[in-house]
C-alpha positions as CSV (number, residue, x, y, z in Angstrom):
1,M,-21.5,-50.7,-7.9
2,K,-18.0,-52.7,-8.2
3,R,-15.3,-50.1,-8.0
4,R,-13.6,-51.2,-11.5
5,D,-17.1,-50.8,-13.0
6,F,-17.3,-47.4,-11.7
7,I,-13.8,-46.8,-12.9
8,H,-14.9,-47.6,-16.5
9,I,-17.9,-45.6,-16.9
10,S,-16.6,-42.4,-14.7
11,S,-13.4,-42.4,-17.1
12,L,-13.1,-39.1,-18.8
13,S,-10.5,-36.7,-20.2
14,L,-11.0,-33.4,-21.6
15,A,-9.1,-34.9,-25.2
16,A,-11.6,-38.1,-25.0
17,L,-14.7,-35.4,-24.5
18,L,-13.6,-33.2,-27.5
19,V,-12.3,-35.4,-29.7
20,E,-14.4,-38.6,-29.3
21,G,-17.9,-38.9,-30.9
22,C,-20.8,-38.7,-28.2
23,E,-24.3,-38.7,-28.7
24,V,-26.3,-36.1,-26.8
25,S,-29.9,-37.3,-25.6
26,E,-31.0,-33.8,-24.6
27,N,-30.5,-30.3,-25.9
28,F,-30.1,-28.0,-22.6
29,D,-30.2,-24.2,-22.4
30,I,-26.8,-23.4,-22.0
31,E,-25.2,-20.0,-21.8
32,F,-21.7,-19.8,-22.4
33,K,-19.2,-17.3,-21.2
34,N,-15.4,-17.4,-22.0
35,D,-12.6,-14.9,-20.8
36,M,-10.0,-16.7,-23.6
37,S,-10.9,-14.6,-26.1
38,V,-8.9,-11.6,-25.4
39,G,-6.5,-12.1,-28.6
40,H,-9.5,-11.7,-30.6
41,L,-10.4,-8.6,-29.1
42,A,-6.9,-7.2,-29.4
43,L,-6.5,-7.8,-32.7
44,E,-10.1,-6.8,-34.0
45,S,-9.5,-3.4,-32.3
46,L,-6.9,-2.4,-34.7
47,K,-10.0,-1.3,-36.8
48,Y,-11.4,0.7,-34.0
49,P,-11.1,4.4,-33.8
50,I,-9.8,6.5,-31.0
51,T,-12.7,8.8,-30.0
52,H,-11.4,10.5,-26.8
53,K,-8.6,11.2,-24.1
54,L,-9.2,10.9,-20.7
55,Q,-6.6,11.9,-17.8
56,T,-6.5,10.6,-13.9
57,E,-4.0,10.3,-11.6
58,Y,-4.7,6.4,-10.8
59,L,-5.3,3.9,-13.3
60,I,-6.1,0.2,-12.5
61,V,-5.8,-2.6,-14.4
62,G,-8.2,-5.6,-13.7
63,G,-11.3,-5.6,-11.4
64,G,-10.9,-8.8,-9.5
65,I,-10.6,-8.4,-6.0
66,A,-7.2,-7.0,-5.9
67,G,-8.1,-4.3,-8.1
68,M,-11.3,-3.5,-6.4
69,S,-9.3,-3.4,-3.3
70,A,-6.9,-1.1,-4.5
71,A,-9.8,1.0,-5.5
72,F,-11.5,1.2,-2.4
73,K,-8.0,2.4,-0.6
74,L,-8.3,5.0,-3.6
75,R,-12.0,6.0,-3.0
76,D,-11.6,9.6,-2.4
77,Q,-8.7,10.2,-5.0
78,D,-8.8,10.5,-8.8
79,F,-8.8,7.2,-10.2
80,R,-10.1,4.7,-13.3
81,L,-10.6,1.0,-13.2
82,F,-11.1,-1.0,-16.2
83,E,-11.8,-4.7,-16.0
84,L,-12.2,-6.6,-19.6
85,S,-14.9,-8.7,-18.4
86,D,-18.6,-7.9,-18.4
87,I,-19.0,-8.0,-15.3
88,L,-16.4,-7.5,-12.1
89,G,-14.7,-9.9,-9.8
90,G,-12.1,-12.0,-12.0
91,S,-11.9,-15.5,-10.5
92,S,-14.5,-14.4,-7.8
93,S,-17.0,-13.4,-10.2
94,G,-21.0,-14.3,-9.8
95,G,-24.0,-13.9,-11.9
96,V,-27.8,-14.1,-11.7
97,H,-30.5,-16.1,-13.2
98,G,-33.7,-14.6,-12.9
99,N,-34.2,-14.0,-8.9
100,T,-31.3,-16.8,-8.3
101,P,-27.6,-16.0,-7.4
102,L,-25.0,-17.9,-9.3
103,C,-21.4,-18.3,-8.1
104,H,-18.9,-18.3,-11.2
105,G,-15.6,-18.9,-9.4
106,A,-14.0,-19.0,-6.0
107,H,-16.9,-19.7,-3.6
108,Y,-16.2,-19.4,0.1
109,D,-13.9,-18.0,2.9
110,L,-12.9,-18.8,6.4
111,S,-13.0,-16.6,9.5
112,Y,-9.5,-15.0,10.1
113,P,-7.1,-15.7,13.1
114,S,-5.7,-12.7,14.9
115,N,-2.4,-13.2,13.6
116,Y,-3.2,-12.4,10.0
117,G,-2.8,-9.2,8.2
118,K,-3.6,-5.6,10.0
119,E,-4.0,-3.8,6.7
120,A,-6.5,-6.3,5.0
121,L,-8.2,-7.1,8.3
122,Q,-8.9,-3.4,8.5
123,L,-10.4,-3.2,4.7
124,L,-13.0,-5.9,5.5
125,E,-14.0,-4.3,8.8
126,E,-14.2,-1.2,7.0
127,L,-16.9,-2.7,4.7
128,G,-18.6,-4.3,7.6
129,I,-18.0,-8.0,6.4
130,I,-16.1,-8.7,9.7
131,Q,-15.8,-8.0,13.3
132,Y,-13.6,-8.8,16.0
133,D,-14.4,-11.6,18.8
134,Q,-12.7,-11.2,21.8
135,F,-13.6,-14.8,23.0
136,S,-12.5,-16.8,20.2
137,D,-9.5,-14.0,19.4
138,S,-10.5,-14.2,15.7
139,W,-12.3,-12.2,13.0
140,K,-15.8,-13.7,12.1
141,F,-18.5,-12.5,9.6
142,N,-21.3,-10.3,10.2
143,D,-23.7,-12.1,7.7
144,K,-24.4,-14.9,9.9
145,K,-27.1,-16.4,7.3
146,Y,-24.2,-17.1,5.1
147,L,-22.3,-19.5,7.6
148,I,-22.3,-23.0,6.5
149,S,-23.5,-25.8,9.4
150,K,-20.6,-28.3,10.5
151,N,-23.5,-31.2,9.6
152,K,-24.0,-29.8,6.2
153,E,-20.5,-28.7,5.4
154,S,-18.7,-31.5,2.9
155,Q,-19.4,-35.0,1.7
156,T,-16.8,-37.2,-0.3
157,F,-17.7,-39.2,-3.1
158,A,-14.6,-41.6,-4.0
159,Y,-15.2,-44.3,-6.5
160,G,-18.8,-44.7,-6.1
161,E,-18.6,-45.0,-2.2
162,F,-19.8,-42.0,0.2
163,R,-17.3,-41.4,3.2
164,H,-16.8,-38.0,5.7
165,D,-13.4,-36.8,4.3
166,V,-11.2,-36.4,1.4
167,L,-8.3,-38.2,3.2
168,P,-9.0,-41.5,4.2
169,D,-9.0,-42.6,7.9
170,G,-6.2,-44.0,9.2
171,A,-2.6,-44.5,10.7
172,E,-1.5,-42.1,7.9
173,K,-4.0,-39.4,8.8
174,V,-3.6,-39.4,12.2
175,A,0.4,-39.1,11.6
176,F,-0.4,-36.4,8.9
177,V,-3.0,-34.1,11.2
178,E,-0.3,-34.3,14.1
179,L,2.4,-33.2,11.9
180,M,0.2,-30.1,10.4
181,K,-0.8,-29.3,13.8
182,S,3.0,-28.6,14.8
183,Y,2.6,-25.7,12.1
184,S,-0.7,-24.3,13.7
185,G,0.1,-20.6,14.2
186,K,3.0,-20.3,12.2
187,M,1.7,-19.7,8.8
188,P,-0.1,-16.5,8.5
189,M,-1.9,-14.5,5.7
190,P,-0.8,-12.5,3.7
191,T,2.3,-15.2,3.3
192,R,4.8,-12.2,3.1
193,L,4.4,-12.3,7.1
194,I,5.6,-15.7,7.0
195,D,8.6,-16.1,9.4
196,E,12.2,-16.6,7.6
197,D,12.9,-19.7,9.1
198,F,9.8,-21.3,7.3
199,R,10.7,-20.0,4.1
200,K,13.0,-22.7,2.9
201,L,9.8,-25.0,2.6
202,N,8.7,-23.3,-0.6
203,N,12.0,-25.0,-2.1
204,V,10.6,-28.5,-2.1
205,S,7.4,-30.0,-3.2
206,F,4.5,-30.9,-0.8
207,L,4.5,-34.7,-1.4
208,Q,8.6,-34.8,-1.3
209,W,8.9,-33.0,2.0
210,L,5.8,-35.4,3.4
211,Q,7.7,-38.3,2.1
212,Q,10.8,-37.7,4.0
213,K,8.7,-37.7,7.3
214,F,6.9,-40.9,6.4
215,S,5.4,-43.7,4.3
216,I,2.1,-42.1,2.0
217,S,-0.1,-44.6,0.1
218,E,-1.1,-43.9,-3.4
219,E,-5.0,-43.6,-1.9
220,F,-3.6,-41.1,0.6
221,I,-1.8,-39.1,-2.0
222,E,-5.1,-39.0,-4.3
223,G,-6.8,-37.2,-1.4
224,L,-4.1,-34.8,-1.2
225,D,-3.6,-34.0,-4.5
226,Y,-7.4,-32.9,-4.4
227,H,-6.8,-30.6,-1.6
228,M,-3.9,-29.2,-3.4
229,K,-5.8,-29.1,-7.1
230,D,-9.1,-27.4,-5.4
231,D,-7.2,-24.5,-3.9
232,Y,-3.8,-24.5,-6.0
233,G,-4.7,-25.7,-9.3
234,A,-2.1,-28.6,-9.0
235,G,-1.3,-32.0,-7.2
236,A,1.2,-32.6,-4.0
237,N,3.8,-33.0,-6.1
238,T,3.6,-29.9,-7.8
239,V,2.8,-27.6,-5.2
240,S,5.5,-26.2,-2.9
241,A,5.7,-27.6,0.6
242,L,5.2,-24.1,2.6
243,A,2.0,-24.0,0.4
244,G,0.3,-27.5,1.2
245,I,1.4,-26.9,4.9
246,H,-0.1,-23.2,4.6
247,Y,-3.3,-25.1,3.4
248,F,-3.8,-27.5,6.4
249,A,-2.4,-25.0,8.9
250,C,-3.1,-21.5,8.3
251,R,-6.3,-21.6,10.5
252,P,-6.6,-23.5,14.2
253,Y,-8.6,-26.1,12.2
254,Y,-7.8,-28.7,14.7
255,T,-8.1,-26.6,18.0
256,K,-11.0,-24.4,17.7
257,P,-14.2,-23.5,15.3
258,V,-13.6,-22.3,12.0
259,E,-16.5,-20.0,10.5
260,L,-17.2,-21.4,6.8
261,F,-18.8,-18.8,5.0
262,S,-20.5,-19.1,1.6
263,P,-23.3,-16.9,0.3
264,P,-24.8,-18.4,-2.9
265,E,-22.9,-16.2,-5.4
266,G,-19.6,-17.3,-3.6
267,N,-17.1,-14.5,-3.2
268,Y,-18.6,-12.6,-5.5
269,Y,-20.2,-11.2,-2.3
270,F,-17.1,-9.5,-1.3
271,I,-17.0,-7.7,-5.0
272,K,-20.3,-6.6,-4.3
273,K,-19.6,-4.8,-0.9
274,I,-16.4,-2.8,-2.4
275,Y,-18.5,-1.9,-5.5
276,D,-21.4,-0.5,-3.3
277,N,-18.2,1.9,-1.6
278,L,-17.0,3.2,-4.7
279,P,-17.6,5.6,-7.3
280,K,-19.7,4.2,-10.1
281,D,-18.4,6.9,-12.7
282,R,-14.7,5.5,-12.2
283,I,-15.3,1.7,-12.9
284,A,-15.7,0.5,-16.3
285,T,-16.4,-3.3,-17.4
286,A,-15.8,-4.7,-20.7
287,H,-12.7,-2.5,-21.3
288,L,-9.7,-4.0,-22.4
289,V,-6.2,-2.4,-21.7
290,K,-4.3,-3.3,-24.8
291,S,-1.3,-1.0,-23.8
292,I,0.8,1.0,-21.8
293,R,3.5,3.4,-22.8
294,E,6.1,5.2,-20.8
295,E,6.0,9.2,-21.0
296,V,8.1,11.8,-19.3
297,D,5.5,12.5,-16.3
298,G,3.2,9.2,-16.3
299,F,1.8,7.1,-18.9
300,E,-0.3,6.8,-22.2
301,V,-2.7,4.0,-21.9
302,E,-4.6,2.4,-25.2
303,V,-8.2,1.2,-23.7
304,V,-10.6,-0.5,-26.1
305,N,-14.1,-0.4,-25.3
306,A,-15.6,-3.8,-26.4
307,A,-19.3,-2.8,-26.3
308,E,-18.7,0.5,-28.6
309,K,-16.1,-0.8,-30.3
310,T,-13.7,2.2,-29.6
311,I,-10.6,3.2,-28.2
312,A,-9.8,5.8,-25.5
313,L,-6.4,7.0,-24.8
314,V,-5.8,7.4,-21.1
315,S,-3.2,9.8,-19.5
316,C,-2.3,8.8,-15.8
317,K,0.7,9.5,-13.4
318,K,0.5,6.1,-11.7
319,I,-0.9,2.4,-12.6
320,I,-1.6,-0.5,-10.2
321,Y,-1.7,-3.3,-12.8
322,A,-4.0,-6.3,-11.0
323,G,-4.5,-7.9,-14.6
324,H,-3.1,-11.4,-15.2
325,K,0.7,-11.2,-15.5
326,H,0.8,-13.3,-18.9
327,A,-0.7,-10.6,-20.5
328,L,1.8,-8.1,-19.9
329,K,3.6,-9.7,-23.5
330,Y,1.6,-7.8,-25.3
331,I,0.4,-4.7,-22.6
332,F,3.8,-3.7,-21.2
333,A,6.5,-6.1,-22.7
334,K,9.6,-4.7,-20.8
335,D,8.1,-6.2,-17.4
336,Y,7.0,-9.6,-19.0
337,P,10.0,-11.6,-18.0
338,I,9.7,-10.9,-14.4
339,F,6.5,-13.0,-14.3
340,Q,7.3,-15.5,-17.4
341,K,7.8,-18.5,-15.3
342,T,4.2,-17.9,-13.3
343,E,2.2,-21.2,-14.5
344,Y,-1.6,-20.8,-14.5
345,A,-4.4,-23.4,-13.9
346,P,-7.4,-23.4,-16.2
347,W,-10.8,-23.7,-14.6
348,V,-14.5,-24.4,-15.8
349,V,-17.2,-23.8,-13.7
350,V,-20.9,-25.2,-14.6
351,N,-24.0,-23.9,-12.8
352,F,-26.9,-26.2,-13.3
353,V,-30.4,-24.3,-12.2
354,L,-33.1,-26.8,-11.1
355,N,-36.8,-26.2,-12.3
356,S,-39.1,-26.5,-9.6
357,S,-40.1,-30.1,-10.3
358,W,-37.2,-31.4,-8.2
359,E,-39.2,-30.6,-5.3
360,N,-41.7,-33.0,-6.0
361,T,-39.0,-35.7,-6.1
362,A,-38.7,-37.5,-2.9
363,Y,-35.2,-38.4,-3.2
364,L,-34.0,-34.9,-4.0
365,S,-36.1,-33.1,-1.7
366,D,-35.7,-35.4,1.6
367,R,-32.3,-36.3,1.1
368,Q,-29.9,-33.9,3.4
369,A,-28.0,-31.6,1.3
370,F,-24.4,-30.9,1.5
371,W,-22.8,-27.4,0.8
372,Q,-19.6,-29.1,-0.8
373,N,-19.5,-32.6,-2.4
374,E,-16.1,-33.7,-3.3
375,I,-15.9,-36.0,-5.9
376,I,-12.9,-38.4,-6.3
377,S,-12.8,-40.3,-9.5
378,E,-10.6,-41.3,-12.9
379,D,-11.9,-37.9,-14.3
380,K,-9.1,-35.9,-12.3
381,S,-9.9,-32.6,-13.8
382,L,-13.5,-33.0,-11.7
383,L,-13.7,-31.7,-8.3
384,G,-17.2,-32.0,-7.4
385,F,-20.0,-29.5,-6.9
386,V,-21.5,-27.0,-4.6
387,D,-25.3,-27.4,-3.6
388,S,-27.2,-24.2,-3.1
389,Q,-29.7,-26.3,-1.0
390,A,-26.8,-26.1,1.9
391,Q,-26.8,-22.7,1.8
392,F,-28.7,-19.8,2.6
393,S,-31.6,-18.9,-0.3
394,T,-34.5,-16.4,-0.6
395,D,-38.1,-18.1,-1.5
396,E,-37.4,-17.0,-5.3
397,A,-34.1,-18.5,-5.4
398,K,-34.1,-21.9,-7.6
399,R,-31.7,-24.7,-6.3
400,V,-28.3,-24.6,-7.9
401,F,-25.4,-27.4,-8.5
402,T,-22.2,-25.6,-9.1
403,V,-19.8,-27.8,-10.5
404,Y,-15.9,-27.3,-10.5
405,F,-13.0,-28.6,-13.1
406,C,-9.5,-27.8,-12.7
407,F,-7.5,-28.7,-15.7
408,K,-3.9,-29.1,-16.5
409,S,-2.0,-26.0,-18.0
410,E,-1.2,-27.9,-21.1
411,E,-5.1,-28.3,-21.9
412,R,-5.7,-24.5,-21.9
413,E,-5.9,-24.3,-26.2
414,M,-7.9,-27.5,-25.9
415,M,-10.4,-25.8,-23.2
416,S,-11.2,-23.3,-26.1
417,L,-13.1,-25.9,-28.0
418,I,-15.4,-26.8,-25.3
419,G,-17.7,-23.9,-26.5
420,E,-18.1,-25.4,-29.6
421,R,-19.1,-28.8,-27.9
422,K,-20.8,-27.4,-25.0
423,Q,-23.6,-29.8,-25.0
424,V,-21.6,-32.6,-25.0
425,F,-19.4,-30.9,-21.8
426,V,-22.6,-30.6,-20.1
427,E,-24.1,-34.4,-21.0
428,Q,-20.6,-35.7,-19.6
429,T,-20.8,-33.1,-16.6
430,L,-24.7,-34.2,-15.8
431,N,-23.4,-37.8,-15.9
432,H,-21.3,-37.2,-13.0
433,L,-23.9,-35.7,-11.0
434,E,-26.2,-38.7,-11.9
435,K,-24.0,-41.1,-10.7
436,Y,-23.6,-39.2,-7.6
437,F,-27.4,-39.2,-6.7
438,D,-28.0,-42.4,-8.6
439,K,-31.0,-40.5,-10.3
440,S,-31.6,-39.3,-13.6
441,L,-31.5,-35.5,-13.3
442,K,-31.8,-34.3,-17.0
443,K,-35.8,-33.6,-16.8
444,Y,-35.2,-31.2,-13.6
445,I,-32.3,-28.8,-15.6
446,A,-33.9,-25.3,-16.6
447,K,-30.8,-23.5,-17.4
448,V,-27.1,-24.1,-17.4
449,I,-24.2,-21.6,-17.2
450,I,-20.6,-22.2,-18.4
451,K,-18.0,-20.0,-17.0
452,Q,-14.5,-20.7,-18.5
453,M,-11.4,-19.1,-17.0
454,G,-8.2,-19.6,-19.1
455,H,-6.0,-18.4,-16.2
456,A,-8.1,-19.0,-13.3
457,M,-5.2,-19.2,-10.3
458,P,-1.1,-19.2,-10.3
459,I,0.2,-22.6,-9.2
460,P,2.4,-21.9,-6.2
461,K,5.2,-24.4,-7.5
462,P,8.5,-24.6,-5.4
463,G,10.2,-21.3,-5.6
464,Y,7.0,-19.2,-6.5
465,L,6.0,-17.8,-3.6
466,F,7.5,-14.3,-2.2
467,M,8.6,-13.8,-5.6
468,D,7.3,-10.1,-5.6
469,G,7.3,-8.3,-9.2
470,N,7.3,-5.0,-7.2
471,K,11.1,-5.3,-6.3
472,L,12.2,-5.7,-9.7
473,R,9.4,-3.4,-11.8
474,S,11.0,-1.1,-14.2
475,N,9.1,1.9,-13.4
476,K,8.4,3.2,-9.7
477,N,5.1,4.5,-10.9
478,L,3.8,1.2,-11.8
479,A,2.9,-1.5,-9.0
480,Y,1.8,-4.9,-9.4
481,A,-1.0,-6.5,-7.6
482,G,-2.9,-9.7,-7.4
483,V,-2.2,-13.4,-6.3
484,D,-0.3,-14.1,-9.1
485,N,2.8,-12.0,-8.0
486,G,4.4,-14.5,-5.8
487,R,1.1,-15.1,-3.6
488,L,-1.1,-18.1,-2.8
489,P,-4.2,-17.8,-4.9
490,L,-6.7,-16.9,-1.8
491,L,-8.8,-13.9,-1.2
492,F,-7.1,-12.5,1.5
493,E,-4.0,-12.8,-0.4
494,A,-5.5,-10.8,-3.3
495,V,-6.9,-8.0,-0.7
496,D,-3.5,-7.2,0.7
497,S,-2.0,-7.4,-2.4
498,G,-4.4,-4.4,-4.0
499,I,-3.6,-2.7,-0.6
500,S,0.4,-3.1,-0.7
501,A,0.1,-1.9,-4.3
502,V,-1.3,1.3,-3.4
503,E,1.5,1.9,-0.6
504,L,4.0,1.6,-2.7
505,L,2.6,4.3,-5.3
506,K,1.9,6.3,-2.4
């Protein structure tokens, strides 16, 4: 297939998808999950009765990695955790279809160098997730069955042609790698540990900084944009140089083996590990923290039970707010200005669960499966897919393609229409997979699950990092956790933010 022909047939924008007509050749069995209906619940809850009152020492808002890490640190204390979604995890959520685990968000992590924050390392060690390896001077994962082997790690499909890496080979890549190697060992996590000497890199975009070093082609910039959008929600000209350098230099990628850890449920694995070590009666899903009111000796918090359509008034001494900070405008307005400039990237994750008939197809059964399959095309929102065939799975589990989209912030409102045209969205998504496999896949699809996240991750633009809202918070008994508190949108950062919030309140 010629490059210009591939560009023509693969071009897709969210606006075109939702506005233009499109015929659907087959109706798929689709389950749609959406975290963008908070406003409707808040408005509808005005009619709900206040049915009971609760008291607790600590109240945690949000059951993502940050909130759950805070709960783990408070597991022997009097606390309550409320999560709006019907499942814990936030952007690291997961699910199950029959006996098949599904990932609905972040899907991997990597072994940790010894210069990472000891607080988060200790928490992960207590959970039995990692242990220190003296030979490599790093922290490695205990569940070895979930490690992805190098020969299955990734493959890039760029404009109809396969290559082994997102960044194209050549002199630019050689110069770029040498530049990144010069920062190896100097980019720890959490980012609060980064030396002051490097913090000036937070004031300029990654692309601007690189262009001061050497000339960069449009093709190479496209590869950089893919990497930055994959982890940070925006391209190289939007994220800061410090964020970009950290992506490539936070681990010894060029000098030592780095374990890649990816269970079929993705980072929901970490949520389950924490949950298993917490008192279950103190954690509630499908509960909206609607308002926080200050009182003389603490707070009164209005909590909506979405399932029972009732409201509880919770009195507490201290609060850890680990939810999205944009919602503070309605929940605790006096602190909203602290986070007002934070910009979020919206995500959509699509799980295609295959039926057993694919195993009788030589092309799909004999071809080597790669864990992560990056797709670079005219559709800049599409990042590619993860193939569960390259992961550990039980005999009962089905093969799953998990496709990732990252949209522009200004497309968030239009994203809400995906639910109305989900058959079209699925068909267009499947078209991308069929170009990748050069084969029709429609008859192999047993189930489709769409997870839509309107505020999946904060974008680390210049000036964003180190803007810790806890330095400006209005009440010393309310602390903020989460990666949208001046941190990179990474699991280790989220864990550390939860721990830090607990320490602040203690």
